[in-house]
All heavy atoms as an XYZ file, in Angstrom:
1056
protein
N     118.354     13.275     35.683
C     117.405     12.929     34.660
C     118.062     12.000     33.646
O     118.269     12.350     32.517
C     116.848     14.166     33.983
C     115.996     14.997     34.893
S     115.033     16.284     34.090
C     116.289     17.162     33.182
N     118.413     10.834     34.063
C     119.044      9.897     33.153
C     118.035      9.050     32.388
O     118.360      8.453     31.397
C     120.020      9.010     33.920
C     121.155      9.825     34.493
O     121.567     10.811     33.900
N     121.655      9.435     35.646
N     116.798      8.991     32.869
C     115.789      8.218     32.177
C     115.127      9.078     31.125
O     115.175     10.288     31.154
C     114.759      7.714     33.184
C     115.372      6.830     34.243
C     114.340      6.404     35.271
O     113.139      6.497     34.996
O     114.771      5.985     36.339
N     114.449      8.452     30.203
C     113.775      9.199     29.147
C     112.524      9.899     29.634
O     112.092     10.863     29.017
C     113.434      8.278     27.983
C     114.636      8.012     27.119
O     115.674      8.625     27.287
N     114.497      7.090     26.200
N     111.882      9.409     30.724
C     110.655     10.020     31.231
C     110.846     10.406     32.689
O     111.444      9.668     33.458
C     109.487      9.047     31.103
C     109.149      8.717     29.680
C     107.981      7.773     29.602
C     107.686      7.450     28.144
N     106.577      6.508     28.016
N     110.262     11.566     33.034
C     110.470     12.118     34.360
C     109.235     12.937     34.725
O     108.800     13.782     33.943
C     111.717     13.004     34.298
C     112.239     13.515     35.581
C     112.985     12.712     36.429
C     112.011     14.832     35.946
C     113.487     13.204     37.620
C     112.509     15.328     37.140
C     113.244     14.513     37.964
O     113.730     15.002     39.131
N     108.651     12.697     35.875
C     107.475     13.437     36.306
C     107.925     14.696     37.053
O     108.785     14.633     37.935
C     106.574     12.581     37.228
C     106.138     11.305     36.512
C     105.365     13.393     37.705
C     105.331     11.537     35.249
N     107.333     15.825     36.664
C     107.666     17.116     37.279
C     106.368     17.775     37.743
O     105.420     17.902     36.965
C     108.384     18.060     36.297
C     108.738     19.379     36.986
C     109.622     17.395     35.725
N     106.352     18.174     38.993
C     105.214     18.912     39.541
C     105.586     20.395     39.601
O     106.648     20.745     40.119
C     104.869     18.400     40.928
C     103.652     19.082     41.541
C     103.281     18.427     42.853
C     101.920     18.885     43.332
N     100.819     18.320     42.558
N     104.686     21.231     39.062
C     104.870     22.678     39.129
C     103.877     23.190     40.163
O     102.700     23.392     39.835
C     104.622     23.319     37.754
C     105.695     22.999     36.752
C     105.672     21.805     36.036
C     106.745     23.870     36.554
C     106.671     21.497     35.118
C     107.755     23.574     35.642
C     107.722     22.383     34.932
N     104.305     23.356     41.417
C     103.378     23.740     42.488
C     102.563     24.998     42.183
O     101.410     25.105     42.598
C     104.297     23.962     43.699
C     105.504     23.135     43.403
C     105.664     23.192     41.915
N     103.132     25.927     41.437
C     102.428     27.172     41.083
C     101.862     27.120     39.668
O     101.408     28.127     39.149
C     103.376     28.358     41.225
C     103.883     28.551     42.645
C     104.939     29.628     42.762
O     105.066     30.473     41.854
O     105.659     29.612     43.765
N     101.932     25.963     39.016
C     101.509     25.849     37.630
C     102.518     26.513     36.712
O     103.587     26.941     37.146
N     102.179     26.573     35.435
C     103.013     27.273     34.460
C     102.241     28.497     33.982
O     101.055     28.394     33.661
C     103.336     26.363     33.274
C     104.386     25.298     33.550
C     104.408     24.262     32.429
C     105.760     25.937     33.696
N     102.868     29.668     33.945
C     102.165     30.888     33.545
C     101.482     30.744     32.185
O     102.100     30.306     31.213
C     103.282     31.932     33.483
C     104.370     31.395     34.350
C     104.273     29.890     34.247
N     100.210     31.090     32.138
C      99.465     31.078     30.886
C      98.982     29.722     30.431
O      98.393     29.610     29.367
N      99.223     28.694     31.208
C      98.839     27.344     30.802
C      97.895     26.758     31.845
O      98.273     26.583     33.002
C     100.072     26.438     30.617
C     100.947     27.006     29.502
C      99.654     25.005     30.321
C     102.219     26.251     29.278
N      96.678     26.464     31.409
C      95.684     25.866     32.299
C      95.709     24.355     32.098
O      94.835     23.781     31.479
C      94.296     26.429     31.968
C      94.172     27.920     32.118
C      94.280     28.370     33.564
O      93.873     27.609     34.458
O      94.789     29.477     33.800
N      96.730     23.737     32.573
C      96.874     22.294     32.354
C      97.258     21.577     33.631
O      97.846     20.505     33.597
C      97.930     22.043     31.278
N      96.905     22.155     34.767
C      97.232     21.491     36.017
C      98.668     21.743     36.421
O      99.347     22.638     35.887
N      99.117     20.950     37.338
C     100.442     21.146     37.913
C     101.421     20.008     37.607
O     102.606     20.139     37.850
C     100.315     21.291     39.435
C      99.481     22.465     39.843
N     100.019     23.702     40.080
C      98.147     22.609     40.016
C      99.065     24.551     40.403
N      97.909     23.914     40.371
N     100.880     18.899     37.111
C     101.721     17.721     36.913
C     102.008     17.489     35.436
O     101.103     17.442     34.606
C     101.039     16.490     37.520
C     100.812     16.666     39.015
O     101.746     17.120     39.700
O      99.701     16.357     39.484
N     103.278     17.294     35.136
C     103.717     17.132     33.757
C     104.710     15.966     33.675
O     105.324     15.583     34.670
C     104.433     18.398     33.265
C     103.522     19.561     33.062
C     103.078     20.316     34.142
C     103.088     19.909     31.796
C     102.228     21.392     33.962
C     102.238     20.990     31.598
C     101.805     21.731     32.684
N     104.836     15.462     32.473
C     105.848     14.439     32.209
C     106.891     15.056     31.287
O     106.557     15.566     30.208
C     105.235     13.220     31.531
C     106.264     12.140     31.232
C     105.640     10.973     30.500
O     104.979     11.125     29.491
N     105.855      9.797     31.050
N     108.133     15.030     31.733
C     109.240     15.497     30.903
C     109.797     14.280     30.185
O     110.146     13.278     30.817
C     110.320     16.156     31.766
C     111.478     16.800     31.029
C     111.007     17.978     30.180
C     112.538     17.268     32.024
N     109.834     14.358     28.880
C     110.178     13.204     28.052
C     111.220     13.628     27.024
O     111.101     14.692     26.408
C     108.896     12.700     27.365
C     109.101     11.608     26.384
C     109.590     10.373     26.774
C     108.777     11.801     25.045
C     109.768      9.351     25.848
C     108.945     10.781     24.114
C     109.438      9.560     24.531
N     112.228     12.821     26.862
C     113.256     13.054     25.844
C     113.018     12.045     24.726
O     113.450     10.894     24.808
C     114.653     12.881     26.448
C     115.841     13.175     25.559
C     115.814     14.614     25.052
C     117.139     12.920     26.313
N     112.251     12.442     23.684
C     111.879     11.474     22.649
C     113.061     10.890     21.901
O     113.012      9.739     21.468
C     110.958     12.255     21.714
C     111.066     13.676     22.088
C     111.718     13.763     23.428
N     114.102     11.656     21.724
C     115.296     11.164     21.025
C     116.496     11.395     21.941
O     116.925     12.534     22.130
C     115.488     11.933     19.711
C     116.752     11.522     18.971
O     117.493     10.637     19.461
O     117.000     12.106     17.894
N     117.011     10.328     22.558
C     118.133     10.506     23.491
C     119.331     11.230     22.890
O     120.144     11.790     23.605
C     118.499      9.063     23.876
C     117.270      8.275     23.607
C     116.589      8.947     22.441
N     119.425     11.229     21.576
C     120.532     11.925     20.909
C     120.148     13.369     20.542
O     120.997     14.153     20.146
C     120.913     11.179     19.628
C     121.276      9.714     19.833
C     122.613      9.529     20.501
O     123.528     10.309     20.215
O     122.728      8.595     21.320
N     118.862     13.693     20.669
C     118.379     15.000     20.224
C     118.400     16.057     21.318
O     118.546     15.735     22.500
N     118.189     17.315     20.933
C     118.266     18.406     21.914
C     116.937     18.772     22.558
O     116.912     19.581     23.468
C     118.771     19.574     21.061
C     118.172     19.318     19.715
C     118.165     17.803     19.570
N     115.822     18.188     22.093
C     114.516     18.663     22.539
C     113.809     17.693     23.483
O     113.757     16.495     23.237
C     113.616     18.951     21.335
C     114.178     19.996     20.413
C     114.604     19.660     19.147
C     114.299     21.315     20.825
C     115.139     20.613     18.296
C     114.839     22.281     19.987
C     115.257     21.932     18.721
N     113.268     18.266     24.559
C     112.426     17.547     25.505
C     110.970     17.902     25.203
O     110.694     18.982     24.696
C     112.710     17.996     26.953
C     114.070     17.662     27.461
C     115.152     18.510     27.214
C     114.283     16.523     28.228
C     116.412     18.216     27.706
C     115.536     16.229     28.730
C     116.606     17.076     28.469
N     110.067     17.008     25.578
C     108.642     17.329     25.562
C     108.184     17.397     27.004
O     108.488     16.511     27.803
C     107.838     16.263     24.820
C     108.085     16.235     23.339
C     107.261     15.177     22.639
O     106.448     14.488     23.281
O     107.449     15.025     21.421
N     107.446     18.450     27.330
C     106.858     18.602     28.658
C     105.346     18.521     28.467
O     104.710     19.454     27.990
C     107.247     19.938     29.287
C     106.792     20.161     30.722
C     107.492     19.179     31.668
C     107.092     21.592     31.160
N     104.793     17.347     28.783
C     103.390     17.062     28.492
C     102.560     17.082     29.762
O     102.929     16.450     30.763
C     103.286     15.687     27.823
C     101.884     15.309     27.389
C     101.881     13.998     26.644
C     102.507     14.265     25.295
N     102.253     13.262     24.299
N     101.439     17.779     29.704
C     100.522     17.838     30.843
C      99.946     16.454     31.107
O      99.528     15.754     30.181
C      99.387     18.820     30.543
O      98.362     18.676     31.513
N      99.880     16.061     32.366
C      99.251     14.786     32.710
C      97.734     14.956     32.798
O      97.000     13.979     32.756
C      99.805     14.255     34.034
C     101.278     13.864     34.004
C     101.739     13.372     35.372
C     101.554     12.804     32.936
N      97.260     16.198     32.900
C      95.832     16.479     32.970
C      95.232     16.578     31.571
O      94.105     16.168     31.341
C      95.595     17.796     33.719
C      94.154     18.183     33.874
C      94.031     19.488     34.659
C      92.596     19.943     34.750
N      92.492     21.243     35.431
N      95.983     17.131     30.637
C      95.507     17.333     29.269
C      96.671     17.075     28.320
O      97.502     17.956     28.092
C      94.969     18.754     29.098
C      94.438     18.997     27.711
O      94.609     18.188     26.807
N      93.792     20.135     27.528
N      96.716     15.852     27.758
C      97.858     15.472     26.927
C      97.982     16.293     25.650
O      99.006     16.249     24.976
C      97.784     13.986     26.591
C      98.031     13.110     27.800
C      98.147     11.648     27.439
O      98.159     11.311     26.245
O      98.245     10.840     28.377
N      96.937     17.057     25.319
C      97.023     17.909     24.130
C      97.950     19.092     24.381
O      98.380     19.757     23.446
C      95.641     18.405     23.725
N      98.247     19.333     25.650
C      99.128     20.457     25.991
C     100.542     19.935     26.202
O     100.822     19.211     27.158
C      98.618     21.199     27.231
C      97.241     21.800     26.922
C      99.613     22.271     27.667
C      96.590     22.475     28.087
N     101.400     20.277     25.282
C     102.798     19.851     25.327
C     103.681     21.033     24.956
O     103.438     21.706     23.955
C     103.060     18.700     24.341
O     102.217     17.596     24.673
C     104.512     18.247     24.400
N     104.666     21.269     25.781
C     105.671     22.281     25.471
C     106.944     21.572     25.026
O     107.240     20.472     25.491
C     105.982     23.128     26.702
C     104.843     23.937     27.311
C     105.318     24.605     28.592
C     104.345     24.966     26.329
N     107.677     22.213     24.161
C     108.989     21.703     23.749
C     110.031     22.521     24.494
O     109.973     23.750     24.508
C     109.188     21.818     22.227
C     110.590     21.370     21.833
C     108.122     21.008     21.494
N     110.955     21.832     25.133
C     112.005     22.490     25.908
C     113.369     22.036     25.384
O     113.495     20.961     24.805
C     111.912     22.115     27.387
C     110.583     22.357     28.108
C     110.673     21.843     29.544
C     110.221     23.816     28.097
N     114.363     22.862     25.644
C     115.723     22.449     25.318
C     116.698     23.029     26.339
O     116.390     24.024     27.010
C     116.122     22.880     23.882
O     117.325     22.196     23.507
C     116.354     24.384     23.773
N     117.831     22.396     26.442
C     118.919     22.910     27.277
C     119.591     24.036     26.485
O     120.091     23.805     25.374
C     119.914     21.785     27.553
C     121.042     22.219     28.468
O     121.298     23.435     28.604
O     121.678     21.325     29.048
N     119.597     25.267     27.009
C     120.155     26.374     26.227
C     121.681     26.367     26.110
O     122.241     27.008     25.220
C     119.684     27.610     27.003
C     119.540     27.126     28.411
C     119.075     25.692     28.300
N     122.345     25.658     26.991
C     123.813     25.754     27.043
C     124.534     25.376     25.745
O     125.475     26.065     25.358
C     124.358     24.941     28.212
C     123.961     25.538     29.554
C     124.384     24.658     30.675
N     123.707     23.360     30.500
C     123.948     22.298     31.215
N     124.849     22.313     32.143
N     123.281     21.182     30.999
N     124.137     24.312     25.040
C     124.855     23.997     23.790
C     124.689     25.076     22.719
O     125.566     25.254     21.885
C     124.211     22.687     23.332
C     123.613     22.097     24.555
C     123.192     23.272     25.395
N     123.573     25.799     22.778
C     123.294     26.814     21.763
C     123.821     28.190     22.159
O     124.180     28.993     21.306
C     121.776     26.914     21.524
C     121.164     25.618     21.079
C     120.512     24.796     21.992
C     121.274     25.200     19.767
C     119.955     23.599     21.588
C     120.721     23.997     19.359
C     120.063     23.197     20.270
N     123.822     28.449     23.461
C     124.223     29.765     23.975
C     125.213     29.571     25.123
O     124.846     29.652     26.297
C     122.994     30.540     24.464
C     121.900     30.626     23.451
C     120.765     29.833     23.562
C     122.007     31.484     22.371
C     119.747     29.906     22.626
C     120.998     31.555     21.417
C     119.874     30.770     21.552
N     126.474     29.295     24.817
C     127.449     28.993     25.871
C     127.601     30.110     26.912
O     128.004     29.844     28.039
C     128.760     28.798     25.111
C     128.381     28.594     23.694
C     127.043     29.225     23.483
N     127.250     31.331     26.561
C     127.408     32.441     27.503
C     126.131     32.767     28.270
O     126.104     33.720     29.042
C     127.915     33.689     26.762
C     129.224     33.462     26.080
N     130.393     33.249     26.782
C     129.548     33.364     24.779
C     131.379     33.045     25.925
N     130.895     33.106     24.699
N     125.076     31.963     28.054
C     123.800     32.189     28.749
C     123.984     31.912     30.230
O     124.459     30.845     30.626
C     122.748     31.264     28.155
C     121.372     31.387     28.765
C     120.628     32.554     28.646
C     120.792     30.312     29.431
C     119.353     32.661     29.173
C     119.518     30.394     29.953
C     118.803     31.580     29.825
O     117.536     31.665     30.349
N     123.630     32.885     31.046
C     123.766     32.754     32.502
C     122.434     33.080     33.154
O     121.758     34.034     32.754
C     124.828     33.706     33.056
C     126.215     33.423     32.554
C     126.769     32.120     33.166
N     128.089     31.809     32.678
C     128.362     30.947     31.695
N     127.398     30.306     31.102
N     129.593     30.721     31.310
N     122.098     32.302     34.140
C     120.856     32.488     34.867
C     121.189     32.734     36.331
O     121.818     31.885     36.971
C     119.959     31.234     34.745
C     118.713     31.368     35.590
C     119.599     30.987     33.285
N     120.811     33.905     36.811
C     120.971     34.207     38.232
C     119.581     34.211     38.843
O     118.783     35.112     38.584
C     121.659     35.557     38.416
C     123.101     35.540     37.951
C     123.810     36.852     38.219
O     123.394     37.592     39.126
O     124.781     37.120     37.502
N     119.312     33.187     39.618
C     117.986     33.013     40.185
C     117.959     33.477     41.628
O     118.867     33.153     42.402
C     117.583     31.539     40.118
C     117.510     30.953     38.716
C     117.399     29.442     38.777
C     116.333     31.547     37.961
N     116.908     34.220     41.996
C     116.770     34.620     43.398
C     116.655     33.378     44.290
O     116.013     32.385     43.915
C     115.467     35.419     43.405
C     115.263     35.844     41.978
C     115.867     34.761     41.141
N     117.260     33.450     45.449
C     117.240     32.317     46.376
C     115.813     31.896     46.702
O     115.514     30.702     46.775
C     118.040     32.664     47.652
C     119.524     32.760     47.285
C     117.823     31.611     48.746
C     120.422     33.206     48.407
N     114.924     32.872     46.844
C     113.529     32.539     47.178
C     112.893     31.680     46.085
O     112.101     30.775     46.383
C     112.724     33.817     47.388
N     113.246     31.949     44.824
C     112.707     31.151     43.717
C     113.228     29.717     43.801
O     112.485     28.765     43.587
C     113.097     31.769     42.367
C     112.593     33.164     42.143
C     111.109     33.215     41.785
O     110.415     32.183     41.803
O     110.645     34.321     41.495
N     114.506     29.570     44.105
C     115.086     28.229     44.226
C     114.492     27.475     45.404
O     114.134     26.302     45.295
C     116.611     28.324     44.371
C     117.357     28.903     43.169
C     118.836     29.100     43.513
C     117.208     28.000     41.961
N     114.363     28.156     46.524
C     113.836     27.508     47.725
C     112.379     27.096     47.545
O     111.941     26.116     48.145
C     113.981     28.436     48.933
C     115.424     28.604     49.369
C     115.592     29.571     50.529
O     114.652     30.349     50.832
O     116.675     29.563     51.130
N     111.647     27.820     46.697
C     110.228     27.488     46.504
C     110.039     26.118     45.861
O     108.962     25.536     45.959
C     109.539     28.571     45.680
O     109.957     28.523     44.331
N     111.094     25.610     45.203
C     111.009     24.257     44.649
C     112.076     23.351     45.283
O     112.469     22.342     44.712
C     111.099     24.244     43.107
C     112.348     24.966     42.597
C     109.841     24.838     42.499
C     112.582     24.811     41.103
N     112.495     23.732     46.480
C     113.358     22.867     47.283
C     114.803     22.768     46.858
O     115.511     21.847     47.263
N     115.286     23.715     46.065
C     116.682     23.655     45.626
C     117.568     24.371     46.640
O     117.405     25.565     46.878
C     116.857     24.274     44.226
C     116.133     23.422     43.188
C     118.348     24.396     43.868
C     116.142     24.005     41.794
N     118.483     23.636     47.228
C     119.454     24.232     48.136
C     120.868     24.089     47.576
O     121.796     24.706     48.072
C     119.394     23.569     49.522
O     119.586     22.163     49.370
C     118.055     23.849     50.203
N     121.005     23.260     46.565
C     122.297     23.041     45.909
C     122.077     23.218     44.409
O     121.232     22.534     43.815
C     122.805     21.632     46.217
C     124.145     21.329     45.571
O     124.652     22.150     44.769
O     124.681     20.257     45.864
N     122.831     24.130     43.806
C     122.616     24.399     42.383
C     122.820     23.181     41.491
O     122.327     23.134     40.372
C     123.506     25.548     41.906
C     124.980     25.240     41.906
C     125.831     26.421     41.471
O     125.521     27.567     41.859
O     126.807     26.184     40.755
N     123.518     22.165     41.999
C     123.696     20.945     41.204
C     122.373     20.213     40.992
O     122.256     19.394     40.082
C     124.698     20.011     41.884
C     126.104     20.562     41.886
C     127.059     19.639     42.599
C     128.436     20.265     42.663
N     129.364     19.492     43.497
N     121.377     20.504     41.832
C     120.059     19.867     41.705
C     119.184     20.579     40.681
O     118.108     20.098     40.351
C     119.350     19.832     43.051
N     119.638     21.736     40.190
C     118.822     22.524     39.269
C     119.145     22.183     37.819
O     120.300     22.155     37.416
C     119.064     24.013     39.507
N     118.104     21.934     37.061
C     118.243     21.748     35.615
C     117.522     22.908     34.954
O     116.358     23.170     35.243
C     117.614     20.423     35.186
C     117.683     20.137     33.698
C     119.080     19.679     33.326
N     119.297     19.622     31.910
C     119.369     18.504     31.202
N     119.241     17.358     31.776
N     119.592     18.549     29.905
N     118.216     23.628     34.090
C     117.655     24.796     33.421
C     117.315     24.418     31.981
O     118.176     23.960     31.221
C     118.660     25.969     33.407
C     119.164     26.290     34.818
C     118.056     27.197     32.727
C     118.139     26.828     35.759
N     116.060     24.608     31.622
C     115.604     24.377     30.251
C     114.848     25.611     29.793
O     114.366     26.387     30.625
C     114.695     23.140     30.195
C     115.334     21.827     30.643
C     114.273     20.725     30.725
C     116.446     21.399     29.690
N     114.730     25.785     28.488
C     113.984     26.937     27.965
C     112.900     26.448     27.006
O     113.066     25.448     26.303
C     114.909     27.955     27.256
C     115.832     28.621     28.273
C     115.713     27.313     26.149
N     111.786     27.173     27.021
C     110.667     26.840     26.146
C     111.060     27.173     24.710
O     111.597     28.245     24.427
C     109.396     27.607     26.552
C     108.256     27.312     25.578
C     108.986     27.239     27.982
N     110.769     26.244     23.811
C     111.153     26.358     22.407
C     109.902     26.387     21.540
O     108.970     25.628     21.771
C     112.019     25.137     22.007
O     113.123     25.048     22.906
C     112.522     25.251     20.589
N     109.895     27.270     20.558
C     108.824     27.292     19.564
C     109.430     26.796     18.260
O     110.316     27.434     17.683
C     108.233     28.705     19.390
C     107.171     28.707     18.297
C     107.649     29.195     20.711
N     108.975     25.604     17.846
C     109.522     24.982     16.646
C     108.889     25.559     15.387
O     107.809     26.140     15.428
C     109.287     23.466     16.693
C     109.969     22.732     17.845
C     109.587     21.253     17.819
C     111.481     22.890     17.780
N     109.576     25.374     14.275
C     109.094     25.822     12.971
C     109.692     24.896     11.919
O     110.761     24.308     12.127
C     109.545     27.264     12.715
O     109.269     27.626     11.376
N     108.998     24.760     10.792
C     109.567     23.995      9.680
C     110.806     24.695      9.123
O     111.680     24.059      8.558
C     108.534     23.831      8.562
C     107.407     22.901      8.975
O     107.630     22.046      9.861
O     106.305     23.012      8.413
N     110.845     25.994      9.292
C     111.990     26.798      8.874
C     112.939     26.928     10.069
O     112.625     27.599     11.052
C     111.508     28.172      8.419
C     112.643     29.083      7.960
O     113.830     28.695      8.084
O     112.334     30.193      7.505
N     114.068     26.267     10.020
C     115.008     26.241     11.145
C     115.367     27.650     11.615
O     115.526     27.884     12.815
C     116.283     25.454     10.748
C     117.354     25.568     11.815
C     115.940     24.002     10.497
N     115.448     28.583     10.707
C     115.805     29.963     11.074
C     114.733     30.624     11.935
O     114.995     31.633     12.582
C     116.042     30.795      9.812
N     113.527     30.060     11.959
C     112.428     30.653     12.722
C     112.180     29.948     14.057
O     111.253     30.290     14.775
C     111.161     30.647     11.877
C     111.364     31.413     10.577
C     110.129     31.515      9.800
N     109.542     32.802     10.199
C     108.374     33.222      9.830
N     107.617     32.479      9.069
N     107.933     34.395     10.216
N     112.992     28.959     14.410
C     112.861     28.314     15.718
C     113.365     29.299     16.771
O     114.460     29.852     16.644
C     113.682     27.002     15.777
C     113.133     25.996     14.767
C     113.649     26.417     17.192
C     113.967     24.730     14.639
N     112.529     29.531     17.786
C     112.902     30.490     18.825
C     112.827     29.851     20.206
O     112.167     28.825     20.403
C     111.986     31.731     18.801
O     110.636     31.329     19.052
C     112.085     32.462     17.483
N     113.519     30.483     21.149
C     113.490     30.040     22.543
C     113.244     31.241     23.442
O     113.573     32.373     23.105
C     114.818     29.347     22.957
C     114.971     28.020     22.254
C     116.003     30.241     22.692
N     112.663     30.946     24.582
C     112.395     31.975     25.584
C     113.534     31.964     26.603
O     113.540     31.161     27.527
C     111.055     31.703     26.264
C     110.695     32.758     27.295
O     111.519     33.577     27.694
N     109.456     32.732     27.737
N     114.495     32.852     26.402
C     115.643     32.920     27.318
C     115.329     33.748     28.556
O     116.019     33.651     29.562
C     116.853     33.526     26.604
C     117.421     32.731     25.436
C     118.569     33.493     24.783
C     117.875     31.349     25.874
N     114.269     34.545     28.485
C     113.927     35.425     29.594
C     113.226     34.688     30.737
O     113.315     35.112     31.879
C     113.045     36.578     29.101
C     112.768     37.691     30.080
C     114.073     38.372     30.521
C     111.827     38.719     29.466
N     112.550     33.596     30.419
C     111.797     32.880     31.454
C     112.099     31.379     31.390
O     111.292     30.588     30.905
C     110.296     33.142     31.299
N     113.269     30.982     31.877
C     113.624     29.566     31.826
C     112.761     28.727     32.780
O     112.219     29.234     33.750
C     115.098     29.554     32.280
C     115.227     30.760     33.139
C     114.308     31.785     32.527
N     112.682     27.450     32.464
C     112.021     26.492     33.344
C     113.124     25.863     34.197
O     114.099     25.327     33.659
C     111.283     25.411     32.533
C     110.736     24.322     33.446
C     110.157     26.056     31.716
N     112.956     25.975     35.503
C     113.945     25.434     36.438
C     113.348     24.179     37.068
O     112.226     24.215     37.578
C     114.286     26.462     37.537
C     115.350     25.903     38.476
C     114.745     27.765     36.909
N     114.095     23.087     37.031
C     113.603     21.826     37.563
C     114.554     21.320     38.634
O     115.767     21.248     38.425
C     113.465     20.779     36.440
C     112.428     21.268     35.419
C     113.064     19.420     37.016
C     112.319     20.406     34.194
N     113.976     21.010     39.794
C     114.730     20.344     40.849
C     114.732     18.864     40.502
O     113.725     18.177     40.671
C     114.075     20.576     42.219
C     114.823     19.899     43.342
O     115.516     18.909     43.138
N     114.667     20.423     44.544
N     115.849     18.395     39.968
C     115.897     17.029     39.463
C     115.881     15.994     40.581
O     115.595     14.833     40.341
C     117.130     16.810     38.549
C     118.421     17.152     39.279
C     116.987     17.602     37.282
C     119.674     16.836     38.484
N     116.175     16.414     41.811
C     116.148     15.475     42.932
C     114.731     15.294     43.467
O     114.371     14.212     43.921
C     117.076     15.958     44.050
C     118.534     15.950     43.637
C     119.450     16.551     44.695
O     118.954     17.150     45.671
O     120.676     16.429     44.514
N     113.918     16.358     43.425
C     112.578     16.301     44.016
C     111.455     16.302     42.984
O     110.287     16.177     43.344
C     112.391     17.469     44.986
C     113.350     17.389     46.162
C     113.110     18.479     47.162
C     114.067     18.284     48.346
N     113.889     19.294     49.374
N     111.793     16.466     41.719
C     110.755     16.469     40.692
C     109.831     17.667     40.781
O     108.644     17.556     40.484
N     110.373     18.815     41.163
C     109.595     20.043     41.259
C     110.123     21.049     40.240
O     111.328     21.102     39.985
C     109.694     20.642     42.661
C     109.114     19.801     43.797
C     109.479     20.413     45.144
C     107.611     19.651     43.643
N     109.202     21.847     39.677
C     109.623     22.809     38.676
C     108.935     24.136     38.825
O     107.929     24.277     39.522
N     109.511     25.105     38.127
C     108.978     26.466     38.155
C     109.521     27.209     36.942
O     110.682     27.033     36.566
C     109.432     27.170     39.436
C     108.901     28.548     39.600
C     109.262     29.104     40.972
C     108.456     30.366     41.188
N     108.476     30.798     42.571
N     108.656     28.036     36.336
C     109.151     28.930     35.295
C     109.443     30.258     35.958
O     108.579     30.826     36.640
C     108.137     29.094     34.167
C     108.720     29.848     32.987
C     107.834     29.828     31.762
O     106.636     29.643     31.861
N     108.438     30.039     30.603
N     110.653     30.763     35.765
C     111.117     31.953     36.470
C     111.370     33.076     35.468
O     112.071     32.890     34.476
C     112.416     31.648     37.253
C     112.928     32.889     37.948
C     112.189     30.514     38.232
N     110.797     34.225     35.735
C     111.035     35.410     34.907
C     112.304     36.095     35.396
O     112.385     36.525     36.554
C     109.850     36.369     34.990
C     109.947     37.630     34.133
C     110.063     37.280     32.651
C     108.739     38.518     34.367
N     113.312     36.158     34.527
C     114.585     36.768     34.899
C     114.498     38.276     34.819
O     113.707     38.832     34.058
C     115.698     36.277     33.967
C     115.951     34.780     33.936
C     117.030     34.470     32.903
C     116.334     34.258     35.304
N     115.338     38.914     35.555
C     115.449     40.374     35.517
C     116.691     40.728     34.709
O     117.653     41.267     35.226
C     115.527     40.923     36.948
C     115.394     42.415     36.980
O     114.975     43.023     36.007
N     115.760     43.009     38.111
N     116.648     40.366     33.413
C     117.804     40.571     32.542
C     117.305     41.073     31.188
O     116.719     40.318     30.411
C     118.578     39.262     32.374
C     119.864     39.464     31.604
O     119.964     40.362     30.767
N     120.847     38.635     31.868
N     117.518     42.333     30.918
C     117.015     42.944     29.688
C     117.729     42.445     28.437
O     117.287     42.706     27.322
C     117.136     44.459     29.783
N     118.819     41.719     28.593
C     119.551     41.228     27.426
C     118.913     40.002     26.802
O     119.218     39.656     25.663
C     120.990     40.919     27.817
C     121.748     42.145     28.269
C     123.172     41.815     28.616
O     123.761     40.936     27.978
O     123.689     42.429     29.561
N     118.043     39.324     27.542
C     117.422     38.106     27.031
C     116.003     38.395     26.580
O     115.282     39.170     27.190
C     117.396     37.019     28.106
C     118.764     36.597     28.584
C     118.978     36.304     29.914
C     119.827     36.487     27.707
C     120.220     35.903     30.363
C     121.069     36.087     28.146
C     121.272     35.794     29.474
O     122.496     35.407     29.907
N     115.596     37.723     25.507
C     114.261     37.912     24.973
C     113.407     36.670     25.107
O     113.888     35.594     25.487
N     112.132     36.815     24.772
C     111.209     35.684     24.844
C     111.119     34.941     23.514
O     110.575     33.850     23.453
C     109.801     36.129     25.307
C     109.842     36.675     26.725
C     109.201     37.135     24.358
N     111.623     35.537     22.442
C     111.617     34.885     21.125
C     112.999     35.021     20.485
O     113.151     35.612     19.415
C     110.551     35.504     20.231
C     109.160     35.203     20.709
C     108.122     35.652     19.690
N     106.815     35.465     20.250
C     106.057     36.454     20.728
N     106.459     37.686     20.660
N     104.884     36.192     21.244
N     113.968     34.462     21.122
C     115.333     34.559     20.615
C     115.580     33.426     19.606
O     115.304     32.270     19.898
C     116.320     34.447     21.774
C     117.690     34.820     21.379
N     118.153     36.113     21.417
C     118.698     34.075     20.888
C     119.394     36.140     20.986
N     119.740     34.921     20.656
N     116.087     33.735     18.422
C     116.370     32.675     17.444
C     117.350     31.650     18.014
O     118.411     32.005     18.526
C     116.987     33.423     16.261
C     116.511     34.835     16.414
C     116.380     35.065     17.902
N     116.975     30.385     17.952
C     117.792     29.326     18.544
C     119.151     29.206     17.876
O     120.142     28.928     18.531
C     117.056     27.978     18.457
C     117.765     26.786     19.074
C     118.020     26.994     20.564
C     116.972     25.521     18.839
N     119.197     29.443     16.589
C     120.452     29.246     15.877
C     121.128     30.564     15.518
O     121.791     30.692     14.498
C     120.209     28.396     14.623
C     119.718     27.021     14.974
C     118.382     26.686     14.808
C     120.576     26.080     15.507
C     117.909     25.426     15.149
C     120.123     24.816     15.861
C     118.782     24.493     15.687
N     120.993     31.539     16.387
C     121.608     32.838     16.122
C     123.075     32.882     16.532
O     123.817     33.725     16.089
C     120.862     33.933     16.876
O     121.057     33.769     18.263
N     123.460     31.994     17.449
C     124.842     31.967     17.888
C     125.143     32.920     19.025
O     126.267     33.004     19.493
N     124.143     33.654     19.493
C     124.349     34.551     20.615
C     123.117     34.550     21.502
O     122.022     34.300     21.040
C     124.632     35.996     20.143
O     124.725     36.820     21.305
C     123.550     36.520     19.231
N     123.329     34.817     22.764
C     122.214     34.845     23.710
C     121.617     36.224     23.830
O     120.731     36.447     24.610
C     122.680     34.370     25.075
N     122.085     37.138     23.060
C     121.638     38.507     23.217
C     120.734     38.914     22.068
O     120.901     38.468     20.949
C     122.833     39.445     23.319
C     123.771     39.016     24.400
C     124.933     38.351     24.101
C     123.449     39.228     25.730
C     125.792     37.937     25.098
C     124.297     38.811     26.731
C     125.472     38.158     26.420
N     119.761     39.789     22.385
C     118.804     40.239     21.378
C     119.459     41.082     20.330
O     120.450     41.684     20.494
C     117.687     41.062     22.040
C     116.738     40.188     22.747
C     115.517     40.960     23.117
N     115.751     41.473     24.476
C     114.939     42.298     25.086
N     113.878     42.710     24.487
N     115.173     42.712     26.297
């Protein structure tokens, strides 16, 4: 994903979002940490995503092989892990969903949101808490 815009198809859609299967992943500020994932069917639907690694160096995702294969990932180097972010004017209230990361096959442009089986991660974890644990 070296370009600022990237088309991602979610064959199973995104849970809770009725916006079709096709989205555009966009990095509005190449120096910034946030991506926009905008529905191609309804541009009013946009999720903010970020790479969790700079914020949570100990965050680990163990994905079932079946989940990876469902979007054509056979080599983990093809997987890009992002997490849904809820922004706020108050930086202390910005949260991320560490429990259900968005996995993108960067070679095939396929994505999926995967629910992890890890009780240590939450769906509203403060982004600037300094730890990946609730």
